[in-house]
N, C-alpha and C positions, 0 to 999 in steps of 0.2 A: 720417086721419093715418097716415103710414108711418114705420116705424123702420128704422134702418140697423144691421145686425148684421155684425160683423167677427169671423171665426174663431169663430163660435158665441156671441158676446157682444153684447148690446144696447148700442150706444154712443151713438146720437144720433137725433134726428128728421131725416128726409131729405125734401127737396122733390124730387118727380119731374118732370123736364122731358121730356115725351114728345111734345109738339106742336112744330111749327116755331116758332111764336111764343114758347113757353116756353123753347125752346132758344136762340133768338136773344136773348132778354132775359137769360137766365142770372142772374148775380149783379149785373148792372148796375142802377144807379139805385135801389138799396135802401138805406133808412135803416139797417137792421140786416140783416146777412148771415144767411142760414139756417145752421143747424148743419152741414148738408151738402146738396149738390144732386147728383142723379143724372141725367145726360144720356143718354137712350135713343137709340140709333142714331147716336151720335157717336163718332168715334175720335180727334178732335183738338179743341183749344180754344185761344182766344187771350185775351190780357189787355188788349186795346184798350179804353180807357175805364175800366179798373180803377184804383183808387188804393192798393190793398193787395195783398200777395202771397197766393197761394192754394196749398194742397196739391192736387195733381191725380193721380189714379190712372187708368190705362187698363186696362179690364176685358175679359176674354174672355166669351163667351156664358154660361159657367157661373159667372161672378162672380169667377173667379180673377184676382188682381192681376198684370198683365203688366209694368207699369212704374209708377214713382212719380216725380213731379217737384214742384219748387216753381216755380209760374208767377208771374213778376214782372209788374208793370204794363206793359202794351204788349208783353209777351212772347208766345211761341207754343209750344205743345206739338204737334209734328208727328204725323201719323197713324202708327200702329204696326200691323204685320201681326198679325191675329188679334184686335185690339181692336174691340169692338162698342159699348161704352158707356164713359162717362167719369164719374168721381166727383170732385167738388170740395168743398173745405171751407176755412175760414180756416186760414192757415198755422199749423202747430204741432198741428193736430188729429190728423193721422195718427200722430204720435209718441205722443200721449196715448192713442190707441185701439189702438196696436200694429199698425196697418195697414202692411204691407210686401209687397214682391214675393213671390209664392208663397202669400200669404194669400187668403182668400175673403171677399168682401163680398156681402151679400144684402139685399134689401128685404123687409120683413115687415110686414103690417098690424098696427097697434098693438093690443095686447091679446091677441096670439097668441104661442105659443111658437115660437122660431126653430129 
């Protein structure tokens, strides 16, 4: 299990999508959405097939948040220069976590200090 840390705080369990298949599936066809999903080596995402809005953050290599969006069903978040990963979560999650442009998101193995 991997935890998501935002600005030094443990905020959620994060599912890591690091393979082509995992990235292609994303949050589609899930009975229950993960608390968060981190897409490795993706700079853009789409909402084709989604039925609910998602919070989306485009991240630099060091985890700094370059942009934050609300992705509506069938919408698109276009690639952004410098973005290497994308973080998704159910809409409203970023506000609860305090995740904003300029912040830092990190993946941390469960049970370790961030």
